[in-house]
C-alpha positions in Angstrom: -22.6 22.7 -70.9 -20.0 22.5 -68.2 -20.9 23.0 -64.6 -19.2 26.0 -63.1 -17.8 25.4 -59.6 -19.2 28.4 -57.8 -21.0 28.8 -54.4 -23.9 30.5 -56.2 -24.7 27.4 -58.2 -24.1 25.2 -55.3 -26.8 27.0 -53.4 -29.2 27.0 -56.3 -28.7 23.4 -57.1 -28.7 21.7 -53.7 -30.7 24.1 -51.4 -33.6 25.3 -53.6 -36.7 23.2 -53.1 -40.4 23.3 -53.6 -42.8 24.1 -50.7 -46.0 23.3 -52.6 -48.2 20.8 -50.7 -45.4 19.6 -48.5 -46.1 16.7 -46.1 -44.4 15.5 -43.0 -44.3 11.8 -42.0 -43.1 10.4 -38.7 -41.8 6.9 -38.9 -42.9 4.8 -35.8 -42.1 1.2 -36.9 -38.6 -0.3 -37.5 -40.0 -3.2 -39.6 -39.9 -3.1 -43.4 -43.3 -2.9 -45.1 -44.6 -1.1 -48.2 -47.7 1.2 -48.4 -49.6 0.5 -51.6 -52.5 3.0 -51.0 -51.0 6.4 -51.8 -53.8 8.0 -49.8 -51.7 10.5 -47.7 -51.7 8.1 -44.6 -48.5 6.2 -43.9 -49.5 2.6 -43.2 -47.2 -0.3 -43.9 -48.9 -3.5 -45.3 -50.4 -5.7 -42.5 -49.3 -3.3 -39.8 -51.6 -2.4 -36.9 -51.1 0.1 -34.1 -48.0 2.1 -35.0 -48.1 1.6 -38.8 -45.6 4.0 -40.4 -42.5 2.2 -41.7 -39.7 3.9 -43.5 -40.6 2.3 -46.8 -44.2 3.2 -46.3 -43.3 6.8 -45.6 -41.3 7.0 -48.8 -44.1 5.4 -50.8 -46.5 8.1 -49.6 -44.0 10.9 -50.1 -43.4 9.7 -53.7 -47.1 10.0 -54.3 -47.4 13.7 -53.2 -46.5 16.9 -54.9 -43.9 19.1 -53.3 -41.1 18.7 -50.8 -41.8 16.2 -48.1 -39.9 15.5 -44.9 -39.6 12.1 -43.1 -38.6 12.0 -39.5 -37.2 8.7 -38.4 -36.3 7.8 -34.8 -33.1 6.5 -33.4 -32.7 3.4 -31.3 -32.4 0.6 -33.8 -31.5 -0.2 -37.3 -34.0 -0.1 -40.2 -33.2 -3.3 -41.9 -34.5 -3.6 -45.5 -36.0 -7.1 -45.6 -38.6 -6.9 -48.4 -36.7 -8.5 -51.2 -37.4 -7.6 -54.9 -34.4 -6.7 -57.0 -34.9 -4.3 -59.9 -38.5 -3.4 -58.9 -38.6 0.4 -59.4 -41.6 1.5 -57.4 -40.1 1.2 -54.0 -42.4 -1.5 -52.8 -39.7 -4.1 -52.7 -35.9 -4.1 -52.8 -34.1 -0.7 -52.7 -35.9 2.5 -51.7 -36.9 4.3 -54.9 -37.1 8.1 -54.8 -39.3 9.8 -57.3 -40.2 13.0 -55.4 -38.4 15.6 -53.3 -37.8 13.9 -50.0 -35.7 14.9 -46.9 -35.0 12.3 -44.3 -33.9 13.6 -40.9 -33.2 12.5 -37.4 -32.4 14.0 -34.0 -29.0 14.1 -32.3 -28.4 10.3 -32.2 -28.7 9.6 -35.9 -30.5 6.9 -37.9 -29.1 3.6 -39.4 -30.5 2.1 -42.6 -29.1 -1.4 -43.2 -29.3 -2.8 -46.7 -29.1 -6.3 -45.3 -26.7 -7.4 -48.0 -29.6 -8.0 -50.4 -29.9 -4.8 -52.5 -28.7 -1.3 -52.7 -30.4 1.1 -50.2 -31.6 4.2 -52.2 -32.2 4.7 -56.0 -32.7 8.4 -56.9 -34.6 8.6 -60.2 -34.5 11.3 -62.8 -35.9 14.7 -61.6 -36.1 13.3 -58.0 -34.3 14.9 -55.0 -33.2 13.1 -51.9 -31.6 14.7 -48.8 -30.3 12.7 -45.9 -29.2 14.3 -42.6 -27.4 12.7 -39.7 -27.3 8.9 -40.1 -25.6 5.9 -41.6 -26.1 3.8 -44.7 -24.5 0.3 -44.4 -24.5 -3.1 -46.0 -26.0 -2.0 -49.3 -25.2 -4.4 -52.2 -25.3 -3.9 -56.0 -23.4 -6.7 -57.7 -25.9 -8.6 -59.8 -26.6 -8.6 -63.5 -29.5 -6.2 -63.0 -28.3 -4.1 -60.1 -24.6 -3.3 -60.2 -24.2 0.5 -59.6 -24.1 2.2 -56.2 -24.1 -0.1 -53.2 -25.7 2.5 -51.0 -27.0 5.1 -53.4 -27.5 5.3 -57.2 -28.3 8.7 -58.6 -29.8 8.8 -62.1 -29.3 11.6 -64.7 -31.2 14.8 -63.5 -31.5 13.3 -60.0 -30.1 15.2 -57.0 -28.7 13.7 -53.8 -27.5 15.6 -50.8 -26.0 13.9 -47.7 -25.0 15.8 -44.6 -23.4 14.1 -41.6 -23.8 10.6 -43.1 -21.6 7.6 -42.7 -21.3 5.2 -45.6 -20.0 1.9 -44.3 -19.6 -1.7 -45.7 -21.4 -1.1 -49.0 -20.5 -3.2 -52.1 -21.1 -2.8 -55.8 -19.5 -3.4 -59.2 -19.3 0.3 -59.8 -19.4 2.9 -57.1 -19.1 0.9 -53.8 -21.0 3.5 -51.8 -22.3 6.0 -54.4 -22.7 5.9 -58.2 -23.7 9.2 -59.7 -25.1 10.3 -63.0 -26.8 13.3 -61.5 -25.8 16.0 -59.0 -24.4 15.0 -55.6 -23.3 17.0 -52.6 -21.6 15.1 -49.8 -21.0 17.4 -46.8 -19.4 16.3 -43.5 -19.6 12.6 -44.6 -17.4 9.7 -43.7 -17.1 7.0 -46.4 -15.2 4.0 -45.1 -14.9 0.2 -45.7 -16.8 0.3 -49.0 -15.6 -1.8 -51.9 -16.1 -3.1 -55.4 -16.2 -6.6 -56.9 -15.7 -8.0 -60.4 -18.4 -10.7 -59.8 -21.4 -10.3 -62.1 -20.0 -7.1 -63.7 -21.7 -6.6 -67.1 -19.6 -7.1 -70.2 -17.6 -4.1 -71.4 -18.0 -2.3 -68.1 -15.0 -1.9 -65.7 -15.4 -2.2 -62.0 -14.5 1.2 -60.6 -14.7 3.5 -57.6 -14.3 1.7 -54.2 -16.3 4.5 -52.6 -17.5 6.9 -55.3 -18.0 6.8 -59.1 -18.9 10.2 -60.5 -20.1 10.7 -64.1 -21.7 14.1 -63.7 -21.4 16.6 -60.8 -20.0 15.7 -57.4 -19.1 18.0 -54.5 -17.2 16.4 -51.7 -17.0 19.0 -48.9 -15.6 18.6 -45.3 -15.6 14.8 -45.7 -13.2 11.9 -45.3 -12.8 8.9 -47.6 -10.8 6.2 -46.0 -10.2 2.5 -45.7 -12.2 1.7 -48.8 -11.3 -1.4 -50.8 -11.9 -3.4 -47.6 -15.1 -4.6 -46.0 -15.7 -4.8 -42.3 -18.1 -7.7 -42.9 -18.2 -10.0 -46.0 -20.4 -12.9 -45.1 -20.7 -14.2 -48.7 -16.9 -14.0 -49.2 -17.3 -11.8 -52.3 -14.0 -11.4 -54.2 -12.9 -7.8 -54.0 -11.0 -5.9 -56.7 -7.4 -4.9 -56.0 -5.5 -2.0 -57.5 -8.4 0.4 -57.7 -9.1 4.0 -56.7 -11.4 5.1 -53.9 -12.8 7.9 -56.0 -13.2 7.4 -59.8 -14.3 10.2 -62.1 -15.1 9.5 -65.8 -17.6 10.4 -68.5 -20.7 8.4 -69.3 -19.3 7.3 -72.7 -16.9 8.7 -75.2 -19.2 11.5 -76.4 -20.6 12.4 -73.0 -19.9 15.7 -71.2 -17.0 15.9 -68.8 -17.8 15.0 -65.2 -17.2 17.9 -62.8 -15.8 17.2 -59.3 -15.0 19.5 -56.4 -13.0 18.1 -53.5 -12.9 20.7 -50.8 -11.6 20.7 -47.2 -11.6 16.9 -47.3 -9.3 14.0 -46.5 -8.7 11.0 -48.8 -6.4 8.6 -47.0 -5.5 5.0 -46.1 -7.6 3.4 -48.8 -6.6 0.0 -50.0 -4.7 1.1 -53.1 -5.1 4.6 -54.6 -7.0 7.7 -53.9 -8.4 9.6 -56.9 -8.6 8.7 -60.6 -9.9 11.4 -62.9 -10.4 10.3 -66.4 -11.2 13.2 -68.8 -13.1 15.2 -66.2 -12.9 18.7 -64.8 -11.4 18.3 -61.3 -10.9 20.9 -58.6 -9.1 20.0 -55.4 -9.0 22.7 -52.8 -7.6 22.6 -49.2 -7.6 18.8 -49.1 -5.2 16.1 -47.9 -4.5 13.0 -50.1 -2.2 10.7 -48.2 -1.1 7.2 -47.1 -1.8 4.9 -50.1 0.3 2.1 -51.4 -0.6 3.2 -54.9 -1.1 6.8 -56.3 -2.6 9.9 -54.8 -4.0 11.3 -58.1 -4.1 9.8 -61.5 -5.3 12.5 -64.0 -6.0 12.0 -67.7 -6.8 15.1 -69.8 -9.7 15.1 -72.3 -8.2 15.8 -75.7 -11.6 17.1 -77.0 -11.2 20.0 -74.6 -7.6 20.9 -75.5 -6.7 24.3 -74.2 -9.5 24.4 -71.6 -8.9 24.3 -67.9 -9.4 20.7 -66.7 -7.5 20.4 -63.4 -7.1 22.9 -60.5 -5.2 22.1 -57.2 -5.0 24.7 -54.5 -3.7 24.7 -50.9 -3.6 20.9 -50.9 -1.3 18.3 -49.5 -0.2 15.1 -51.2 1.8 12.9 -48.9 3.1 9.3 -48.5 1.5 7.8 -51.5 4.0 5.1 -52.2 3.8 4.7 -56.0 3.6 8.4 -56.7 1.6 11.3 -55.3 0.5 12.3 -58.9 1.2 11.0 -62.4 3.7 13.7 -63.5 1.4 16.6 -63.9 4.2 18.8 -64.9 4.2 17.3 -68.4 0.5 18.2 -69.1 -0.3 21.4 -71.1 0.1 24.5 -69.0 -3.2 26.1 -70.2 -5.2 23.0 -69.0 -3.8 23.1 -65.4 -4.0 25.5 -62.5 -1.4 24.2 -60.0 1.4 26.7 -59.9 1.4 29.6 -57.4 -1.3 27.8 -55.4 0.5 26.8 -52.2 0.4 23.1 -52.6 2.8 20.5 -51.1 4.0 17.1 -52.0 6.4 14.5 -50.5 7.7 13.7 -54.0 8.3 15.5 -57.3 5.5 14.0 -59.4 2.7 16.6 -58.9 4.4 19.5 -60.8 4.5 21.8 -57.8 7.7 23.3 -59.1 7.6 27.0 -58.3 8.4 28.9 -55.1 4.7 29.1 -54.0 4.5 25.3 -53.8 6.5 22.7 -51.9 8.1 19.5 -53.4 10.0 16.6 -51.9 9.2 17.6 -48.4 9.7 15.2 -45.4 6.7 13.4 -44.1 4.3 16.0 -42.6 1.8 13.6 -41.1 1.8 13.2 -37.3 0.3 9.9 -36.4 -2.9 8.2 -37.5 -6.2 9.1 -39.1 -8.1 9.9 -35.9 -10.7 12.1 -34.3 -8.9 15.4 -34.0 -12.2 17.3 -33.7 -15.1 17.9 -36.1 -17.5 15.5 -37.7 -15.0 13.2 -39.5 -11.5 11.8 -38.8 -8.5 13.8 -40.1 -4.8 13.6 -40.3 -2.7 15.7 -37.9 0.4 17.5 -39.1 3.7 18.1 -37.3 4.0 21.6 -36.0 7.5 21.9 -37.5 6.4 20.8 -41.0 7.0 23.4 -43.7 3.3 23.1 -44.6 2.4 25.0 -41.4 1.8 28.7 -42.1 2.9 28.3 -45.7 -0.3 29.7 -47.3 -1.2 33.3 -47.5 -4.2 34.5 -45.6 -6.7 34.2 -48.5 -7.6 30.6 -47.9 -11.1 30.6 -46.4 -12.1 30.8 -42.8 -12.5 27.2 -41.6 -10.7 23.8 -41.9 -12.3 20.4 -42.3 -12.9 20.2 -38.5 -14.8 23.5 -38.6 -11.9 25.2 -36.8 -10.6 28.7 -37.6 -8.3 29.6 -40.5 -5.8 31.2 -40.5 -4.0 30.5 -37.2 -0.5 31.3 -35.9 0.8 27.7 -36.2 4.5 28.7 -35.8 3.9 30.9 -32.8 5.5 33.9 -34.3 2.5 36.3 -34.1 1.6 36.0 -37.8 -1.7 34.4 -38.9 -1.2 32.3 -42.0 -2.9 29.1 -43.3 -1.6 25.6 -43.5 -1.5 23.3 -46.6 -4.2 20.6 -46.6 -7.5 19.9 -44.9 -6.4 20.6 -41.3 -5.3 23.9 -39.8 -2.8 23.2 -37.0 -3.9 24.8 -33.7 -1.1 25.1 -31.1 -3.7 25.5 -28.3 -5.3 22.1 -28.8 -3.2 20.0 -31.2 -0.2 17.8 -30.2 3.2 19.6 -30.2 5.0 16.2 -30.1 4.7 13.0 -32.1 1.3 11.3 -31.9 1.8 7.6 -31.0 -1.8 6.6 -30.2 -5.2 7.4 -31.6 -6.7 10.6 -30.5 -10.2 9.6 -29.8 -13.3 7.5 -30.6 -12.9 6.9 -34.3 -10.4 4.1 -33.6 -13.2 1.6 -33.1 -14.5 2.3 -36.6 -11.4 1.2 -38.5 
């Protein structure tokens, strides 16, 4: 059965949780050690004094019934150092999730470092993991046994929610940061400098998805996917794949159901080669900006087994400055399988099929400057105030942009409130009225 992209199901899927026998664990040790006792007391092996490591807390939470919360402090990185590839109890290697676990932090945010030895989290069937306010970095999955999801792998019927999380410098054969066979919500996330490699890829499997590989249900909301295909740190000199897509969507086999993907109020920009590859999936792109790639913005392939059914929707979205093409000539696909006309989209070329009067084609570069901190939780791309994308959309376009700012606004200073195309709503009171020649703020150091 196809997943229907509605807010009602979003709430039901990602928010609902069990409250039976819920436990609360406070991590007080940064060292990595397992807890083999499963007795309700968080105590890492051979630890005295403060004894609750992150791994130990997860071991205890897995052993309980109900939704558990783990509070971890800021101040240092949790470095996973207990080696043990493909051990699926969470005692060594990656952190296996079998229960319903939420990991939270205060204002400063946590850092979990995979140490270049294994992936970071493995969400098993019927498990649910929620992360809030932190970073996952240096996860690795490029061996014969562990090759999917450098930071997180989500199995079928698993659920993963990440809010205000940065995914940085993760590496895999498939899904540099996240590999998904379950249900994933990424909200206000920044995925950057994740990559894939062809080394040790299993036979008959294609390396894919510098940042994300989705084979089931993925919601990317208020997030930025940028600079993937590169690594900030590559101490083992792993050979990285060229000519790939930051986000890859494809079924789990020829007879598998279509993957369903929503990209909403998000920016996909400046990745090594191309942005989004959707192979035979149901894809919905809404109020998003896909820009600045040497390759393609969107490559979409229809699923012939679902002929006549809606497979691609693009609304209020901007495709700009993708050198090969912005899209792969969507105008030649069956009309009853697309919803792109009359949807107030814009493209800097003529390859997306935005051919009617309620879309814009072949416009001049609308992007003003660099991917930067223009407010909000993630970096975004500013638009020129004189761009035709400003105030092009009717007022029925939601009430916030990717930054959390108001929609609609009077971008053209004519007293009329209309929305802009793309992830960012131009605000004359705070945004530059002239060309941006330097980075706006603190995200510069992260690139």
